[in-house]
C-alpha positions, 0 to 999 in steps of 0.5 A: 521495468528498468534493469535486470535482476538476479534472484536471491538464492533462497533456503526456505527451511525456516527452522534454521536460524536466519543467520545460517541461511539466506535472507527470505521475504519474511526476514525482510518484512521483519527488518522493516517492521523493526525499523518503522514500528510505531514510527510512521505517522499514526494518523494524518489527513491530506487532499489529493488531485487526481488525473484520470486516464483511459487508453493512455489519454486523460479523461478528467480530473478530480479532488479527494480529501482523505483521513487515515488512522493506522492500522485499519481506518481510512476515509475518502471524501469524493469532491466537496466534503459536504456532499456526503459522498465517501467511502470508509475502510474499517477493519476488513470491510469497505462502506460506500456512502452517497449523500450520507446514506450507506449504499454498499458494504463489501469485504476489503482487507486493504493490503495497500493500507497495511503495507503503507503503514498499518503493518507497523501498528500490528504484530509482525506475525499477523502482518505476514499471515494477512499477506499470505491470506491475500496470496502473497508468497511471503518467503519468496525474495528477489533482488532487482532494480527499479528507477535506477535503484536496487530493490528487494521484491517480496513475492516474485522472481525476476520478470514475474509481474503477475504474482502479488509482490512488494517492491522495497528500496534496499537502502531506505526500506520504503515500499516503492511499488506493489503489484496485486491481482484484483480479480481473475482478470485485473492486475493493479500496478501501484507505483509510489513515485515520491515521498515526504519524510514525516514523523519517523517514517515516510508518507507518499505524495505521488502515486500512479495506478496501472490496470493490466499495464494501462495507466488509470490514475495519477494521484498528487497529495498536498496539505498533508497534516499529522494529527492525533487520533480521530474522533469516532465520527470520522469513521462512523458507519452508523448513519 
């Protein structure tokens, strides 16, 4: 972690008007929502080159092709699109396909999709409720430093890298890092290392993932295209 941080002094009595108390995490989320509401690209496609790691060594490369429609639709095609190997995230579920056949369905609220754009196409109170349901302490706010820039951290105090938390650039209000517990043993550290400006917001184009402190995957996005609403078949699960 770069730099040291100071915890913002918080008065968490939310019955007080915001102007009469210190800003907390929910105030910040509301500011972000107001700035980018329906401004980030509603729907877009992109491809990505992945570098996979194990024990800090490269184990391979892959290419995926993806489609997003906020607030809650996300499709990843692994390798050639014609192979029929893909996953669809829709609402609060994930559906995995192999050779165009559904092989698995599981619950997945997809906090990543929510925080990178879906939140701007949902009511802010619903966004906060969803984060609370995924064990984010939304009222907690600290002020820290990340990559030599000042950031806010929603959900954790200084030096806490285990709680679910969202790192937000103070100047741009972009999400630059998310730490989330995946299960009882695994914590994922997602870092959004660069962005491109599109529509009235930003789209990340380089992301790295660290599981329990070990680099697992680096993703570099290309051919990013903003599009209109996708045809129903893009996210269809009736196959």
